N, C-alpha and C positions, 0 to 999 in steps of 0.2 A: 581343433580350436589352435589357433597359432597364439601362444605366448610371447612376451616380450619384456625386455627392460628398457631403458633408456640411460643414455650417456649424459652425464653430468660433469665429467671431469673437466671440462672448459670452463665451467663457472667461475673460475679464479677467486675462490677463498671469499672469506665473510666480508665482501666490501660491499657499498652501496653500488645500484647500477649507473651505468653512462644515462646522461639526462636525455628523454628521450621525447621532451615537449611538457609543458607545465600542465598538471590536471587543474581547472579551474574550478572555483566553488561558487556557490549562490551570493553569499555574502562575505564582505570583507569587514572587520572590525579596525577602526585607527583610534588608539587611545593612547594615554600618557602612563608611564608605570606605575606612579602611585595610586592609579583609578584600575589596576590590574583585578582586583576583587571584583570590582562591579563589572568589567568588560567580561569577566570568566562566566559571571550568571547570565549575562545577558549572552554569550555564547552558547549555553546550555539550554537557555530556553529555546534559541533557534533551533540546536539540532533536536529536540524534542519534538517541534514540529515538522521534523524532516529535510532542515536545508543544511547543504555542505556549507560549513563555515571555517573560513581562513583568520586567524590571528596569530600575530607574530610573538609566542608565548615562549619562546627560548632565547632570543639576543635581548639585551638590555634597550628600554623601549629607543625606537627609529634610531638605533646606534647608527644604521647606515641607510641609505635611500637606493637600496641594490636594484640591480635588472629584475631578481626576483620579484621582488616586492612592487616593483612597478608593473612587471606583468602581470601577478595577481589584480593590481588596483584594475587595470585595462579588461582582466579576464571576468571579474565578479559584476553581477547584476545589481548587485544593490552594496554601497559603501556605506557602514553605518559609523558614524564620526561621534564619538562620546567627548563633549566641550567640559572641560573643567579648568580650574586656574591654570594647571600646568601643562594642560593640552593647548591654551591659548598661546602660552609661551614658547611652544615647541614649534620649530621651523618645519621640522617632519609631519607634524601633524597637519599643520599649515599647508603643505604642499600635497599631501594626501587628500585632501580634503577639497584640494582647488582642481586637483586633477579628477575627482569625482565630482564635482560640480560641473566642469567644462563636458564630462561624458554623460551628464545629465542622470548618474546614480546615485546621487547624495541624498542621506538620510540623516538628520541631523538630532542628538540628544543632549540636553544640558542635564549635568550632573551636581552642579552648585549654581551659585547666583552670579558667577563671572560673566560680564559682557563680553557676547560674542565678537571676536576681530572681524572687521571689514574685509571682504564684503558677504560674510556668512551672516551677521545680524541683518541682512537684509532677506533671508530665506527663511521659511519655515522651520522651526526647531518643535521638538518635544520635551516639555520640563517632565524629566523622570527621576527629581530628587526627591528621596525617600521611598521610592519602589522596593517593596518587601519581596518581589518574585512572583505575585499574583497573576495568572494569566487572564484573571478577568478585570484586571486594574486597567478603569479606561484611558489612562496615559499610555499604557503598555500597548492596547489594544491599536492605537492612532499609529504606533511604530509599525508594529504588526501588517497592518493594514499597506502602510507604505512602502514596506519591503516586498510584500506580496505583489504589490501591484506592479512593481519593477521585476521582480521575478516571473511571474506570470507572462507579463508582456514580453520579455526577452531583450538581450541588448542590443540587437542588430540597429532596433530604432535609435538609438540614442549615440550612433557613432559618426554624425555628421561633427564636423570641428565647428567648435564655438558654440554649440549648442548650450543655454543655461536654464537650469530647473528653478525657477523664483517660488515655485509653490509646492506643497506637497503633493504626491498623486493622490487623485481621487480614492476616496475608501473603498474597500471591498464590500460588497452587499453578500450577506450571509440570510436566507429568507427561510423560516419554518412554516409549511403549511399545516396547521392542525386540523385534525378531522371534526367537521360541523357538528356541532351539538345536534341530536335528534329532540325538539320540541312538542312531538306528536305521542300519542297513546301507541300508536302501533310498535312493534317492535321490529317489524320486518323495514321499516326505515330506518333502522341503523344503518344497515347496507346502503342504503339509497343515500343517506347522510357522507357515510364515507364515500362514496361514489362520486359525490359531487368536489368533496375535497381531493381525491383521486386526480380527476380529470383536470382542475387548475393545476395541483401540481405537476401532473405532464406536459400542461401548456407553459406553466412560468420556467420549468428545466431547460427550456429551448432559448431563452432569452439571452442575451449577450451580456457579458459583465454582471453577471447574477449567479449565485452559487446556491442551491437550495438544499436543505437537509434531507436526508433520505426518508422516504416513509416509514422505515421499520423503526427509525428511529421518532420522527415526529408523532406519528400515529399513536404512541403509547401515552402522551398526554391528554388524558379526557378529564373531565369535572373538574374538581378541584384543584386537580394537579396542574390546570391549565394556567394557574397564576402565571404573570408574566415573568415576576423574578425567578419563578421556579423553572420554566422554560429557558430564560435566558442563563441562567447559571449550568444549566446540563448542556446545553447546545451550543453557547456561545454565539446565539445570532445577534444580527443587527436588526432585522426586521420580523415580525409575526404575522402572519394572515388568519385570521379566524372566523368564524361563523357560525351561523344556526340554519337550520332547516324545520318547517314547519307543516304540515298539509292538512288539508282540508277539502276533502270530496277529492275531485279531480284537479284542485288549484293546489300551488306550494309557493311557499314563501321563504326566499332564501336571502339571509342577512349578511354580508360580509363587511370586514373591517380590517386595514391593515394598520400596524401600528410599530413605529420608530421605538426600538426598546430602550435606548441609552437614555432618552428625554421622556419615554412613555406616553408620547404624543400619536394620538391619532390621525394618521396624515389622510386615511380615506375611508368613507362608508358609505353603503349603499343597500338598498332593498329592491329584490326582484320578486315580483308576482307575476307567475306566468301558469300556463296550462303545464300538467305534469308531462304530457306526451310531447312536449319541445325541450325536454331537457337539456339536451347534448348541446342546441343551440346556445340555451341559457347559461350553458357551462361555458363556452366561449365566449358570450358577451362577458362575464364575470371576469373571463382570463385577460382580455383585452382592457377591460377598466383598470385591473391590477396595475399591466403593465404602463398603461397611460401615466397612472399616478406614481410610478417611480424612474417617470421620465427615460423610458430604455424602448429602444425598437425590438417590435416584437418581431420574432423570426418565425415566417409560417412553419405551419409543421404539416402533417400528413393531410391529405383531401378528406374534408367531410365525409363519413358513411354512417349508414343507418346500422344501427345495432340492437339486436332483438334485447329488450331489458331483461328477460330472465337469462340470457346468455351471460349479461353484463354482471346480473346478482353473483352468478356462479364463478364469474372471475374474481370479483371481489372477496367472496367465501374463501377461493383458494389463497388470496394474496393475504387475508387475514390469519391464515394458519401460522401459527408459532413455531420457530424453529428454522430448520435448515430446508426450506421449500424442494429443493434440487433434489431430495431424498426421499420427498413425503409421498407414499402411495396417495394419499387421500386428497391432497393437493394435485396430482395429476388426473386422478380421476375426475376431479371437477373442472379441470382445464379442458379436458378432453370433451366434457360435455358442452361446455361453452363453447367450442369451435365447431362443434358438431351443428349446433344450433346457429351459430353466427360466424361464416368460414372467415369473415373480414375484421377477426376482433386481433390486430397484429398483436398487442402487447401480450397476449395468453399465448399464442403459437411462439412469442419469443421464449417464453419462462418454459413451454413443453419442450423446445428445442435444448434447453440448458439441461432439462430433466432427463432426455431421452441421450445426450450426448455422454452425461455422465453415467448412465445406466451401460452406455457401450462401452466405455473407458474401462470401467470398472466390473464388468463382467456379471451385471444384473440384469440383461435384456432376457425376458423370458423366451422371447423368440431367436436368440441367436445374436452374434454380434452383428454379422451384415444387416439383417432385418433391421436391429434398432438403430444402427447406424444411418440406414436409409430413411427410417422414420424421423431421427432427429435432423438430416439435412432437408428433407421435405417442410418439417415445420418451419426451420429458418427460411428457407425460401418463401413459403406462404406469408411470414410476417414480412419480409423485406418488400414483397410485392405491394403489400399495401401501405408499409410505411419505412422507406429506406433508411430511416436514421435511427434505428435501433439496433447499437453497437452491442447487445448482448449477445444477437444472432452470430456476430462475429468471434465472440467468444465461444460460443457451442460449436462451431465450425474447427476453432483452433483444439480444442479438446477431442475432435476427432481424428486430427493427425497422429503418427505416431508420437511415441513421448521424446522420441530424440531427433524428430524434425524440427529443430529448433529455429532454423530460419524461416520454415513455411509458419510456424505458429506465431513467430514475432510479428511477421507481416500482417497478420489476420488480426492480434492483438492490437497492432498500432492503428488500424482501421476502426476497430472498437472505440480505441480512446478518443481518435478524430472525431467520430460520430457521437458518442457520447463522454465526454470530458469530466463530467460530473456523477458520473454512474460507481457509487462505491462497489460494486460487485465487479465492475469491468475494472476500475483501479485495483482491486483487492487480485484479480486474476494477472492483471499483468506485473504486480508486485511479485507475486509467486514466481511468475516467468523470469523476470529479471534476476531473482536471488537464485532460481536455478541453474543459472550461467555466470554466477560470481558475480554479478553487477549490484555488490550489495546494498550501495549508497543509493542508487536508482531505486531498487527496490524499496529502501524504507520512505524515501520521499514519496511511493506512489502509495504506500500502506498509510502513511502518515495523512494523506490527504483523505484515501476512502475512511480512516476513523476519524476526521474533523467534519466529514458529512453525514456521518452513519455513527454516532458518538455512543449509542446506545443497543449496539447489535451486537452481542457476545463473540461472533465470531472474527468480527474485524477488529473489537478491542483485544482480542487474546494475540492474533497477528500481529498488531501493533505492540503489544507488550513484548512478543518476541523477537520481533524485529529492533526493539531497543537494544538488547543485549546483543545483536549481530552487529550491530555499527559500534558497541563499546560502551553504551549507556546503562553498565550494569544496575547501579543504584536504582536509576529510572526505572529498568526493567522490574525489578524487585516491588517497586513502590505500585506499577501498574497492576502486577498482579496481586497484589493485596487490596488493591481497588475492586479487581475483578473477582475475587473469591467474598468478597463482602456483598457485592452486587448480584453475582451469579454462583450461588454456591454450591450447585450441582453441576456447573460447567467444568469438565475435569482439566481442560487444557490449562486453567488458571492455576493447577497444580503441578502437572506432569513437566510442563515447559522450565518454570522456574527451579523444581525440584531437579530437574537433569543438569541446567545451568550451575546452578549453587552447588550440588556434589561434585560436578566435576571440577570446578573449580577451588573446590575444597573450602567454601565459604558453609560451614557445617552450622552456625548460629542461624543461618537461614532454611539448610537443607533439612536439618533434623527435625524441626516442629512439622515441614512438609512432608516428611516422611511418616510422622506419627499421624496426620491427618490423612494421607493416602492408607493407612491402615485401617482407619475407622470407615472407609467407603468399600463397598461391596463391587469391585470393578476389576477385571481382568487388566485392563490397560493398566490400571494405576497398581496392582500386585506386581507386574512386569517391569514397571518404571521403579517401582521401588526396591525389587531385586537388584537392578541394576544401579540405582544410587547406593545401594549397601556394599555393592563390589567396587565401587568407585571409594568407598569410606576404608575399604580393607581389601586393597590389591594386593594380598597374598597370593603365594603360588595357589594354595587351594580354590581362592577366588577366581584366579586368571582359568585354572583347570575348569570348574565350572561354566563358566561363559564360552569358553572355546567347546567344551563338550555339546553345550545346548545350541550352538550356532552351527558346527559341524553336523549335530542330528538333523538339524532342518534344513541343511543344504543335502543331505543324504536323502531326506523322505521328498523333498519338493525338486531339488535341481536348481536351486534359486537362494540368492543371498539377499539380504535389505541393506542399504547404505548405512543406515543407521548402527546395524552390526558391525559394518566395517570399522565404523568410528569408534564404537565403544571398545572394541577389541584392540585398537591403538591406544587408546586414551590408558588403559589398566597395563600397557607395557608389551602386548604382543603385537610388535609391529610386523616384524618378519610374518608371523602368522597372517596377518589382516591382508597383506598383499599378496600372499601366496594364495589366498580364498579367491582374490581377485582375478588371480590369473587362472584359476584352476575352474569357476564357473561360467564368468562371463556375463553379460547382459544382453544377449541376442533378442531378447521380446520386447525391449524399449524399441527396436529399430521397425518394427511390424506394426499395421493399424490393429490388427486383432490380439495385439499382445495383453492387452489391459494388465498392466504389472500391477502390484500391491499399490495402495496408496504411498507407503514408505518409500518406495523404490522411485515414486514421481516426483515425490519431493528432494532433487537432489542439493536443494540448497543447503541441505544439514551439511555438506561436506565444505561448505565455505562459511557456515557458521561459527560462534565461538568454541563449541565441542570440540572442532576438527584443527584447534590451530596448528599444535603440534605437527599432528600428519601434514599438512600443508606444507611443512618445511623439510618434509623429506621428498625428494625428487621423485620418487616412485608415485607422489600424488599426482604427476602430469599424465601418468601412465593409467590411472584410474579414471582421469578425466578423459584420455581417450577411448578408453572402452565404453565410455557411456557416450560417446560422439560429442564431446563439447569442445574437444580440441579442433575438430573440425568446424565447429562453429566459430570459435575465436577467429582462426585463420581465415575464413572467407569473409566474414564480416568486419574484420580488424576491430573489433570490440572486445576489448581485454578484460579479464576480471580485476576487480579491485585489490587482491590480495596479490596482485604482480609486483608491487612495492614490497609488503611484507615478507615476500620470500625471496628477493634480491639477494640478500647475505649468503643465500643458500645455493641458489642456481638461477640460472636465466631462463624463466618462464617461458618466453615469447620463442627462444630459441629451442627448448626441449619439444614446446607442442608443434612448430613447424617442422622438426625433423619427423615426430610421429606421424603427422598427415603426409608428408613428401613419402615417407616408408610406405603407409597404405596406399598412396597414388600408384606406386608402382605393380599394383595387382595383388598385394598379399590379403588385403580383406579391405571390404567396402568402409565408407564414410569414417575413415580414420579409428577403425576399432581395434587395431592391431598393428605393431610395429615389428620389424623381422626380429628373428631370435638373434640370441648372440652378444647383446648389446648388453655390457655389464653394470650394474649398480654399483658405485663407489659404497663402501661402509661407511 
């Protein structure tokens, strides 16, 4: 294997990089200096929801209306103006508000009772006086809805000169479809009742301008827990669809009602009496009625097909299995029985495609990689032949690409998001990919959206908690971890992730209780993480020697090294040893389809997270990214990582990455995995 280092001698010392274009944000906050504390609270609230926020918090308020500020204003999709007595007197706040008004990106908030100046008093504003920071406050929800409408729609539609927004954007609708109550004595009707709700959910999720809470969260509310105030407080919904099913012989009565959460008003109610054999047509009829009640244009889904009721029942049982369905053997068996009886059950094929793809990627397929991969592709093709709008199938295909085939994987995930923009699993997988190539802010926005649509899913909630730390919201990450441990005490990620982050940062008031909690659990992974945390706490030569010995023992035994081990070695001061191991071992398997490397090697996002901050400042970090094929992705796509600005005082990341790829293209090694020898790393 060819090993190499990179030349950083041209980096020019610890100075800021030359300007290569402004990085635009989602939200620009305009305010006067005396209201800086309110501005900061609003900024943090938007960041927790996954938005990029720009606020001039370094200079005195509006000291200069510079070209940079104007570029930020024009680039942001939503400009939130915080009106106060001081802001009303500020020429700069007025100028920023006027430009936003012209561009159509203006959202106005009142912080006191000062009258708004002309012409802004003619435009809708939200009274946020006395706001305590609660996310469920009705006034704050109006602000969130306005910003979401602007950000989601994009800025291009607002660029025509002279356009003025005189009213707030239409509020974003978030619907929860609850599992219908089974009012029959027959226990088997529970699955039938869930099936009615499931079909309605699948229908309404295709409607434009409507977001729908994921089944894994909304179907947790049954019986007394379906009280509207309880559902709203947990899911932050604007509308709830609920109902009941009662069977009598071969006839069924389905009652459904749509409620607007804020006013607790029933917007629509209807009862359907039908023959049980015509249930699928009945479900379509209900979905159409819901669409009309919301005054939305219904998007036609897949063509109607006949489904074996037994097969559909098997599919519903598979969906009802708690936990990670993608690794559940019983779930797979139920789905295979379902598609054997009903080959046109597209949704079952889509989930089977995911299960088989993960089995192939992680080396679990009993029939071997090639056979398992072929079965996964077959399941995805069968699903798409019936319903071409299932984005999950493209996620499955992306998992079957080599781990380092970043460009191909991204293209497939983009197709998945275009087809299923509100599928939390699609969003989470896309988030993981963005994080793996260093696009941390995009990763956070996607997982925040997934968490908002599926807030009671522990996997999504834990991933969101970790992402908060990755974008610098460490306090919020700790708080999310506390909530997760209280809600899901047996879900280890709410212990391991905050433990590693707090220990590596030296936040021992947070880390020590987590270390004690880890000791009370019987888990190998918690034992390993606890030992790592202890090494962070005691980075003595003895601790360094222990970690290095453990790592070298694994390398000798397996011929491979995990990215986390490299990061941890560097974190406790073994910098040269960490990079020496990168050059010694390599990552050849991630470039082959059948490589199925361990999960920790797949998650290259760890090198772009908070644990690896110091490591990224070393120019040899680019060498690691080259070994992983990430430099090749950056150069080919011109999509650069967020850490580019962070490392600019130490080296020019773009220049070194291009140097690496250019060297590889001379025939030294494929796909940018190695640069020529003899390039010296400065001390």
